[in-house]
Backbone as CSV, one residue per row, in Angstrom:
resi,resn,N_x,N_y,N_z,CA_x,CA_y,CA_z,C_x,C_y,C_z
1,MET,-2.503,-18.062,6.464,-2.411,-18.793,5.213,-3.350,-19.977,5.254
2,ASN,-4.334,-20.036,4.396,-5.231,-21.162,4.278,-4.884,-21.948,3.042
3,VAL,-4.454,-23.193,3.197,-4.086,-24.032,2.064,-4.828,-25.347,2.169
4,GLU,-5.698,-25.629,1.223,-6.437,-26.877,1.180,-5.805,-27.763,0.123
5,LEU,-5.417,-28.961,0.508,-4.733,-29.859,-0.402,-5.699,-30.446,-1.430
6,ALA,-5.324,-30.339,-2.684,-6.073,-30.933,-3.776,-5.429,-32.273,-4.114
7,PRO,-6.104,-33.129,-4.928,-5.535,-34.435,-5.264,-4.125,-34.358,-5.827
8,VAL,-3.839,-33.319,-6.623,-2.509,-33.211,-7.223,-1.431,-33.027,-6.165
9,ASP,-1.822,-32.504,-4.974,-0.850,-32.264,-3.930,-0.350,-33.552,-3.288
10,ALA,-1.058,-34.646,-3.533,-0.569,-35.932,-3.050,0.741,-36.280,-3.748
11,ILE,0.904,-35.787,-4.999,2.127,-36.014,-5.754,3.154,-34.942,-5.421
12,ASP,2.695,-33.700,-5.308,3.565,-32.574,-4.992,2.989,-31.831,-3.793
13,PRO,3.374,-32.225,-2.566,2.791,-31.627,-1.349,3.015,-30.118,-1.239
14,ASP,4.021,-29.589,-1.920,4.321,-28.167,-1.807,3.579,-27.320,-2.830
15,ALA,2.825,-27.954,-3.727,2.170,-27.213,-4.808,1.188,-26.176,-4.264
16,ALA,0.378,-26.555,-3.283,-0.615,-25.633,-2.729,0.069,-24.451,-2.046
17,TYR,1.170,-24.733,-1.376,1.889,-23.648,-0.699,2.492,-22.680,-1.708
18,ARG,3.088,-23.199,-2.755,3.665,-22.327,-3.789,2.582,-21.493,-4.460
19,GLU,1.412,-22.081,-4.665,0.302,-21.342,-5.264,-0.152,-20.222,-4.338
20,TRP,-0.213,-20.515,-3.038,-0.594,-19.476,-2.082,0.420,-18.339,-2.085
21,VAL,1.716,-18.660,-2.118,2.747,-17.626,-2.151,2.569,-16.744,-3.383
22,ASP,2.317,-17.362,-4.535,2.121,-16.594,-5.764,0.914,-15.663,-5.648
23,GLN,-0.183,-16.178,-5.083,-1.388,-15.365,-4.924,-1.148,-14.225,-3.931
24,TYR,-0.426,-14.535,-2.861,-0.116,-13.529,-1.837,0.691,-12.395,-2.449
25,LEU,1.760,-12.738,-3.163,2.618,-11.721,-3.774,1.864,-10.921,-4.834
26,TRP,0.971,-11.587,-5.565,0.176,-10.869,-6.576,-0.647,-9.772,-5.908
27,HIS,-1.285,-10.102,-4.799,-2.137,-9.128,-4.126,-1.323,-7.970,-3.553
28,VAL,-0.227,-8.264,-2.853,0.530,-7.171,-2.238,1.206,-6.298,-3.294
29,ASP,1.479,-6.859,-4.476,2.073,-6.057,-5.548,1.087,-5.051,-6.125
30,GLN,-0.199,-5.273,-5.928,-1.204,-4.332,-6.439,-1.392,-3.138,-5.503
31,LEU,-0.859,-3.233,-4.283,-1.126,-2.223,-3.266,-0.799,-0.789,-3.687
32,PRO,0.402,-0.488,-4.201,0.691,0.916,-4.540,-0.303,1.522,-5.522
33,ASN,-0.631,0.775,-6.590,-1.580,1.304,-7.575,-2.983,1.427,-6.997
34,VAL,-3.383,0.449,-6.200,-4.713,0.481,-5.596,-4.823,1.645,-4.618
35,VAL,-3.794,1.836,-3.790,-3.806,2.944,-2.833,-3.840,4.276,-3.568
36,GLN,-3.066,4.394,-4.640,-3.067,5.641,-5.403,-4.427,5.898,-6.035
37,ALA,-5.015,4.856,-6.645,-6.301,5.025,-7.327,-7.421,5.320,-6.339
38,THR,-7.507,4.524,-5.268,-8.569,4.752,-4.290,-8.348,6.052,-3.549
39,GLY,-7.070,6.389,-3.276,-6.763,7.627,-2.582,-7.137,8.843,-3.394
40,THR,-6.899,8.780,-4.702,-7.259,9.901,-5.574,-8.754,10.151,-5.532
41,VAL,-9.527,9.062,-5.553,-10.978,9.188,-5.473,-11.395,9.706,-4.101
42,ALA,-10.722,9.197,-3.056,-11.086,9.590,-1.691,-10.790,11.051,-1.424
43,MET,-9.757,11.596,-2.081,-9.396,12.992,-1.848,-10.386,13.962,-2.490
44,ALA,-11.136,13.494,-3.492,-12.057,14.377,-4.206,-13.065,15.059,-3.278
45,PRO,-13.719,14.309,-2.367,-14.666,14.982,-1.464,-14.002,16.035,-0.596
46,ARG,-12.762,15.764,-0.138,-12.076,16.728,0.720,-11.754,17.996,-0.070
47,ARG,-11.287,17.810,-1.294,-10.958,18.979,-2.110,-12.208,19.765,-2.465
48,LEU,-13.306,19.033,-2.689,-14.560,19.709,-2.989,-15.028,20.520,-1.796
49,ARG,-14.922,19.932,-0.606,-15.328,20.661,0.588,-14.475,21.922,0.766
50,ALA,-13.146,21.777,0.532,-12.257,22.929,0.665,-12.637,24.014,-0.340
51,ALA,-12.945,23.614,-1.572,-13.343,24.579,-2.597,-14.658,25.255,-2.217
52,GLN,-15.567,24.471,-1.642,-16.856,25.025,-1.227,-16.670,26.058,-0.124
53,LEU,-15.765,25.739,0.829,-15.517,26.666,1.923,-14.894,27.967,1.410
54,ARG,-13.945,27.821,0.469,-13.344,29.029,-0.106,-14.391,29.868,-0.830
55,GLU,-15.308,29.170,-1.532,-16.352,29.869,-2.276,-17.279,30.595,-1.324
56,ARG,-17.564,29.952,-0.201,-18.482,30.579,0.760,-17.848,31.803,1.413
57,VAL,-16.561,31.658,1.765,-15.874,32.787,2.396,-15.795,33.971,1.451
58,SER,-15.625,33.687,0.156,-15.513,34.766,-0.823,-16.865,35.374,-1.163
59,GLY,-17.951,34.780,-0.662,-19.275,35.320,-0.891,-19.925,34.832,-2.166
60,GLY,-19.296,33.849,-2.810,-19.823,33.413,-4.095,-20.838,32.293,-4.027
61,GLY,-21.078,31.725,-2.861,-22.017,30.617,-2.800,-22.266,30.192,-1.375
62,TYR,-23.109,29.198,-1.210,-23.473,28.723,0.114,-23.269,27.219,0.179
63,ILE,-22.405,26.805,1.127,-22.021,25.403,1.194,-23.209,24.486,1.435
64,ASP,-24.213,24.942,2.164,-25.359,24.089,2.473,-26.138,23.696,1.219
65,ASN,-26.006,24.467,0.164,-26.748,24.190,-1.059,-25.915,23.432,-2.102
66,MET,-24.694,23.046,-1.720,-23.797,22.390,-2.678,-23.664,20.913,-2.337
67,PRO,-23.721,20.044,-3.350,-23.583,18.610,-3.103,-22.152,18.244,-2.734
68,VAL,-21.988,17.293,-1.833,-20.674,16.797,-1.437,-20.609,15.302,-1.743
69,VAL,-19.585,14.918,-2.517,-19.443,13.514,-2.910,-18.838,12.729,-1.763
70,ASP,-19.464,11.665,-1.378,-18.924,10.767,-0.345,-19.405,9.366,-0.686
71,GLY,-18.967,8.861,-1.817,-19.464,7.599,-2.346,-18.717,6.383,-1.840
72,PRO,-19.017,5.229,-2.415,-18.431,3.970,-1.964,-16.924,3.898,-2.160
73,GLU,-16.385,4.575,-3.181,-14.951,4.500,-3.415,-14.171,5.187,-2.290
74,SER,-14.714,6.262,-1.752,-14.062,6.917,-0.626,-14.032,5.992,0.585
75,ARG,-15.154,5.322,0.816,-15.200,4.383,1.945,-14.285,3.200,1.700
76,ASN,-14.182,2.754,0.439,-13.309,1.630,0.119,-11.846,2.014,0.329
77,ALA,-11.495,3.257,-0.021,-10.121,3.734,0.177,-9.755,3.678,1.651
78,ALA,-10.668,4.153,2.492,-10.423,4.135,3.933,-10.321,2.703,4.447
79,ALA,-11.157,1.811,3.899,-11.146,0.412,4.334,-9.842,-0.276,3.959
80,VAL,-9.382,-0.057,2.727,-8.106,-0.648,2.293,-6.990,-0.205,3.234
81,TRP,-6.940,1.075,3.519,-5.883,1.619,4.361,-5.938,1.053,5.778
82,GLN,-7.136,1.019,6.366,-7.265,0.553,7.747,-6.966,-0.937,7.885
83,VAL,-7.445,-1.745,6.923,-7.182,-3.185,6.991,-5.704,-3.462,6.753
84,LEU,-5.084,-2.748,5.818,-3.649,-2.896,5.585,-2.866,-2.543,6.842
85,ARG,-3.259,-1.461,7.485,-2.585,-1.027,8.710,-2.716,-2.092,9.806
86,SER,-3.915,-2.637,9.957,-4.137,-3.677,10.962,-3.359,-4.943,10.625
87,TYR,-3.359,-5.301,9.344,-2.659,-6.522,8.924,-1.162,-6.415,9.212
88,LEU,-0.567,-5.272,8.906,0.857,-5.081,9.170,1.162,-5.196,10.661
89,THR,0.287,-4.630,11.484,0.496,-4.675,12.933,0.467,-6.111,13.444
90,VAL,-0.550,-6.873,13.028,-0.682,-8.261,13.491,0.424,-9.130,12.908
91,ALA,0.704,-8.978,11.614,1.737,-9.786,10.972,3.095,-9.536,11.621
92,SER,3.381,-8.284,11.953,4.649,-7.950,12.595,4.786,-8.652,13.938
93,SER,3.693,-8.697,14.701,3.742,-9.350,16.004,3.910,-10.860,15.876
94,ARG,3.372,-11.441,14.815,3.479,-12.887,14.614,4.856,-13.284,14.059
95,VAL,5.348,-12.509,13.108,6.629,-12.818,12.469,7.796,-12.417,13.367
96,GLY,7.587,-11.396,14.190,8.652,-10.942,15.070,9.612,-9.977,14.413
97,VAL,9.178,-9.347,13.320,10.000,-8.355,12.611,9.192,-7.064,12.511
98,GLU,9.816,-5.940,12.856,9.116,-4.658,12.836,8.636,-4.316,11.433
99,ALA,7.374,-3.955,11.327,6.776,-3.588,10.042,6.559,-2.080,9.990
100,PRO,6.385,-1.513,8.788,6.056,-0.092,8.687,4.772,0.214,9.457
101,ILE,4.772,1.299,10.209,3.585,1.717,10.951,2.914,2.823,10.156
102,LEU,1.859,2.474,9.457,1.178,3.433,8.596,0.487,4.512,9.419
103,PRO,0.352,5.720,8.870,-0.421,6.764,9.553,-1.844,6.276,9.833
104,PRO,-2.490,6.828,10.859,-3.844,6.373,11.206,-4.853,6.482,10.070
105,GLY,-4.698,7.510,9.228,-5.617,7.689,8.106,-4.867,7.827,6.803
106,LEU,-5.555,7.625,5.709,-4.963,7.764,4.388,-4.420,9.184,4.218
107,PRO,-3.109,9.352,3.927,-2.541,10.701,3.780,-3.218,11.497,2.667
108,ASP,-3.337,12.800,2.873,-3.887,13.665,1.834,-2.980,13.704,0.606
109,ASP,-1.670,13.570,0.845,-0.698,13.554,-0.246,-0.691,12.154,-0.863
110,ILE,-1.222,12.020,-2.068,-1.362,10.701,-2.687,-0.010,10.066,-2.967
111,GLU,0.982,10.877,-3.351,2.315,10.319,-3.615,2.917,9.759,-2.328
112,LEU,2.681,10.433,-1.202,3.156,9.928,0.084,2.445,8.626,0.425
113,ALA,1.135,8.569,0.188,0.384,7.334,0.438,0.936,6.192,-0.412
114,ARG,1.284,6.505,-1.663,1.849,5.480,-2.554,3.199,4.981,-2.030
115,LEU,4.021,5.895,-1.507,5.302,5.494,-0.934,5.111,4.581,0.275
116,TRP,4.131,4.925,1.110,3.819,4.049,2.245,3.383,2.667,1.747
117,ALA,2.587,2.645,0.678,2.124,1.366,0.129,3.288,0.548,-0.416
118,TYR,4.256,1.218,-1.036,5.451,0.516,-1.504,6.226,-0.076,-0.325
119,SER,6.316,0.692,0.758,7.003,0.199,1.946,6.308,-1.043,2.499
120,ALA,4.970,-0.996,2.548,4.194,-2.155,3.004,4.380,-3.338,2.058
121,ASN,4.375,-3.047,0.754,4.565,-4.080,-0.255,5.894,-4.796,-0.054
122,GLU,6.970,-4.046,0.146,8.291,-4.639,0.323,8.361,-5.489,1.591
123,TRP,7.773,-4.967,2.680,7.818,-5.719,3.936,7.036,-7.021,3.820
124,LEU,5.842,-6.950,3.258,5.001,-8.143,3.118,5.644,-9.171,2.189
125,ALA,6.259,-8.697,1.099,6.914,-9.617,0.167,8.086,-10.312,0.839
126,ALA,8.819,-9.588,1.693,9.957,-10.179,2.386,9.512,-11.151,3.473
127,ALA,8.322,-10.923,4.044,7.842,-11.745,5.164,6.990,-12.926,4.728
128,VAL,6.711,-13.029,3.423,5.735,-14.013,2.956,6.068,-15.432,3.408
129,TYR,7.353,-15.794,3.435,7.712,-17.171,3.779,7.686,-17.429,5.285
130,ASP,7.499,-16.364,6.074,7.402,-16.519,7.524,5.968,-16.453,8.024
131,ILE,5.031,-16.125,7.120,3.626,-16.040,7.508,3.079,-17.439,7.758
132,ARG,2.317,-17.565,8.826,1.727,-18.861,9.167,0.210,-18.724,9.281
133,ASP,-0.440,-19.823,9.606,-1.900,-19.871,9.617,-2.453,-19.461,10.980
134,TRP,-2.292,-18.174,11.335,-2.906,-17.660,12.556,-4.300,-17.168,12.213
135,PRO,-5.315,-17.563,12.979,-6.707,-17.199,12.649,-6.927,-15.713,12.470
136,ASP,-6.385,-14.883,13.378,-6.623,-13.442,13.256,-5.941,-12.874,12.013
137,LEU,-4.778,-13.391,11.678,-4.063,-12.910,10.496,-4.732,-13.390,9.213
138,THR,-5.226,-14.625,9.230,-5.906,-15.181,8.057,-7.157,-14.377,7.714
139,ALA,-7.922,-14.001,8.735,-9.144,-13.231,8.498,-8.819,-11.859,7.917
140,LEU,-7.793,-11.193,8.453,-7.395,-9.882,7.933,-6.861,-9.993,6.509
141,GLU,-6.100,-11.051,6.260,-5.559,-11.279,4.911,-6.678,-11.429,3.896
142,ALA,-7.670,-12.230,4.231,-8.787,-12.459,3.315,-9.524,-11.151,3.032
143,GLU,-9.741,-10.338,4.061,-10.453,-9.068,3.888,-9.615,-8.081,3.070
144,LEU,-8.320,-7.989,3.377,-7.441,-7.076,2.638,-7.393,-7.447,1.163
145,PHE,-7.226,-8.719,0.879,-7.116,-9.153,-0.518,-8.439,-8.964,-1.260
146,ARG,-9.549,-9.136,-0.556,-10.857,-8.900,-1.177,-11.007,-7.429,-1.564
147,LEU,-10.605,-6.539,-0.664,-10.689,-5.107,-0.948,-9.768,-4.707,-2.100
148,ILE,-8.587,-5.306,-2.149,-7.642,-5.016,-3.240,-8.236,-5.436,-4.577
149,ARG,-8.796,-6.638,-4.628,-9.388,-7.130,-5.886,-10.563,-6.250,-6.305
150,ARG,-11.395,-5.849,-5.345,-12.565,-5.034,-5.668,-12.141,-3.665,-6.211
151,ALA,-11.174,-3.040,-5.534,-10.707,-1.728,-5.983,-10.062,-1.832,-7.351
152,ARG,-9.272,-2.874,-7.573,-8.592,-3.050,-8.857,-9.603,-3.198,-9.976
153,THR,-10.676,-3.940,-9.720,-11.696,-4.170,-10.746,-12.519,-2.910,-10.993
154,ARG,-12.957,-2.250,-9.916,-13.846,-1.095,-10.056,-13.127,0.109,-10.661
155,LEU,-11.850,0.264,-10.317,-11.117,1.440,-10.764,-10.179,1.143,-11.923
156,ASP,-10.154,-0.102,-12.372,-9.357,-0.496,-13.529,-7.904,-0.049,-13.364
157,THR,-7.277,-0.490,-12.280,-5.893,-0.090,-12.002,-4.875,-0.909,-12.780
158,GLY,-5.341,-1.950,-13.488,-4.399,-2.793,-14.211,-3.738,-3.787,-13.273
159,THR,-2.878,-4.623,-13.827,-2.196,-5.649,-13.039,-0.716,-5.323,-12.943
160,VAL,-0.192,-5.339,-11.732,1.221,-5.068,-11.496,1.955,-6.384,-11.321
161,ARG,3.068,-6.526,-12.006,3.934,-7.687,-11.843,5.122,-7.281,-10.974
162,ARG,5.706,-8.220,-10.278,6.845,-7.908,-9.416,7.936,-7.218,-10.212
163,ALA,8.250,-5.981,-9.808,9.193,-5.153,-10.558,10.626,-5.369,-10.067
164,ARG,11.557,-5.278,-11.002,12.968,-5.294,-10.660,13.370,-3.905,-10.179
165,PRO,14.442,-3.814,-9.376,14.936,-2.483,-8.989,15.306,-1.667,-10.228
166,GLU,15.170,-0.350,-10.125,15.509,0.525,-11.238,17.015,0.783,-11.282
167,TRP,17.479,1.228,-12.462,18.894,1.557,-12.624,19.201,2.869,-11.921
168,CYS,20.337,2.918,-11.238,20.792,4.125,-10.560,21.614,4.968,-11.529
169,THR,21.264,6.237,-11.678,21.983,7.117,-12.594,23.326,7.563,-12.018
170,THR,23.561,7.265,-10.736,24.829,7.648,-10.105,25.893,6.561,-10.244
171,CYS,25.534,5.343,-9.825,26.527,4.260,-9.867,26.317,3.297,-11.029
172,GLY,25.168,3.411,-11.690,24.918,2.549,-12.836,24.455,1.151,-12.487
173,GLU,24.234,0.899,-11.196,23.788,-0.433,-10.773,22.265,-0.483,-10.700
174,GLU,21.726,-1.688,-10.772,20.287,-1.897,-10.697,19.905,-2.053,-9.225
175,GLY,19.783,-0.914,-8.526,19.572,-1.010,-7.083,18.645,0.016,-6.485
176,VAL,17.873,0.740,-7.301,17.018,1.804,-6.780,15.674,1.239,-6.326
177,LEU,15.384,1.393,-5.027,14.137,0.923,-4.432,13.609,1.988,-3.482
178,VAL,12.347,1.833,-3.076,11.806,2.672,-2.009,12.446,2.220,-0.701
179,ASP,12.875,3.189,0.118,13.624,2.826,1.318,13.377,3.848,2.421
180,TRP,13.868,3.533,3.629,13.832,4.454,4.753,15.194,5.106,4.905
181,ILE,15.243,6.423,5.148,16.489,7.114,5.473,16.218,8.078,6.614
182,ASP,17.294,8.648,7.182,17.146,9.670,8.213,16.883,11.009,7.544
183,GLY,15.810,11.682,7.941,15.469,12.974,7.379,16.269,14.092,8.021
184,PRO,16.100,15.316,7.527,16.854,16.474,8.046,16.674,16.696,9.548
185,ASP,15.497,16.315,10.082,15.247,16.511,11.510,15.586,15.271,12.328
186,GLY,16.209,14.279,11.667,16.596,13.067,12.381,15.550,11.978,12.385
187,GLU,14.327,12.317,11.958,13.258,11.333,11.904,13.353,10.542,10.593
188,PRO,13.050,9.232,10.631,13.110,8.443,9.399,12.005,8.853,8.426
189,ILE,12.346,8.916,7.139,11.365,9.246,6.108,11.477,8.243,4.976
190,LEU,10.385,8.101,4.227,10.382,7.229,3.066,11.016,7.960,1.880
191,THR,11.854,7.249,1.164,12.481,7.857,0.004,12.762,6.795,-1.044
192,LYS,13.124,7.237,-2.223,13.532,6.341,-3.288,15.045,6.429,-3.363
193,GLY,15.737,5.338,-3.097,17.188,5.397,-3.041,17.840,4.132,-3.553
194,CYS,19.137,4.252,-3.818,19.915,3.136,-4.360,20.500,2.312,-3.223
195,LYS,20.268,1.021,-3.257,20.786,0.122,-2.232,22.297,-0.071,-2.376
196,VAL,22.845,0.240,-3.542,24.261,-0.005,-3.808,25.131,1.162,-3.344
197,CYS,24.810,2.388,-3.850,25.667,3.535,-3.541,25.062,4.517,-2.543
198,GLY,23.768,4.378,-2.247,23.129,5.247,-1.274,22.533,6.519,-1.829
199,GLN,22.620,6.722,-3.144,22.038,7.915,-3.750,20.516,7.928,-3.555
200,THR,19.960,9.104,-3.165,18.530,9.228,-2.984,17.923,10.041,-4.105
201,TYR,16.615,9.830,-4.329,15.916,10.493,-5.426,14.643,11.161,-4.934
202,THR,14.651,11.598,-3.677,13.501,12.285,-3.094,13.932,13.667,-2.664
203,GLU,13.194,14.686,-3.087,13.531,16.069,-2.745,13.494,16.257,-1.235
204,GLY,14.554,16.846,-0.707,14.610,17.105,0.720,15.279,15.997,1.513
205,ALA,15.571,14.885,0.834,16.232,13.774,1.540,17.720,14.050,1.664
206,LEU,18.328,13.490,2.687,19.767,13.661,2.880,20.513,12.821,1.853
207,PRO,21.651,13.330,1.285,22.443,12.536,0.344,23.183,11.435,1.067
């Protein structure tokens, strides 16, 4: 956290800190949409390559003569994911609370990537008041937020405001959030579930 005191802070010393918290939360709230948008673009080259390979096997064309898209948005998607992954690792070690461990690479399943981004968003939002001015964390934060702003602007993802939990159709309470549960094989999986009654809304999740 880098906070430089302005003259107004002489009257309200906490003003700069509150502004930083607001900016921090704004950036992490954009993560799910940014990951989905950049991930969708990043998946295009992979799908194109797969289509090219199928075409070649079927005898309809030759992959060497077909263009493959690998533009800046694909690289930006990978950068957002890797910096987010690194930031969570370092922040977890500094705060002393276990953070989500993202897969090494951006998942091919965009909805799964979005769920991971929601998990990261929730953890970062909960940890914001425990974040301090560690040099390695500050540098990663600045890079992550720069990538988020760039992706949001280039891909026109819109602005996300901090959302309230959704209404649960089972218990009627406002408690549905992205959460971790035990999957059928005993391994934890990301799901959308109610914090009040425990109802889940992900196919294949345990009730």
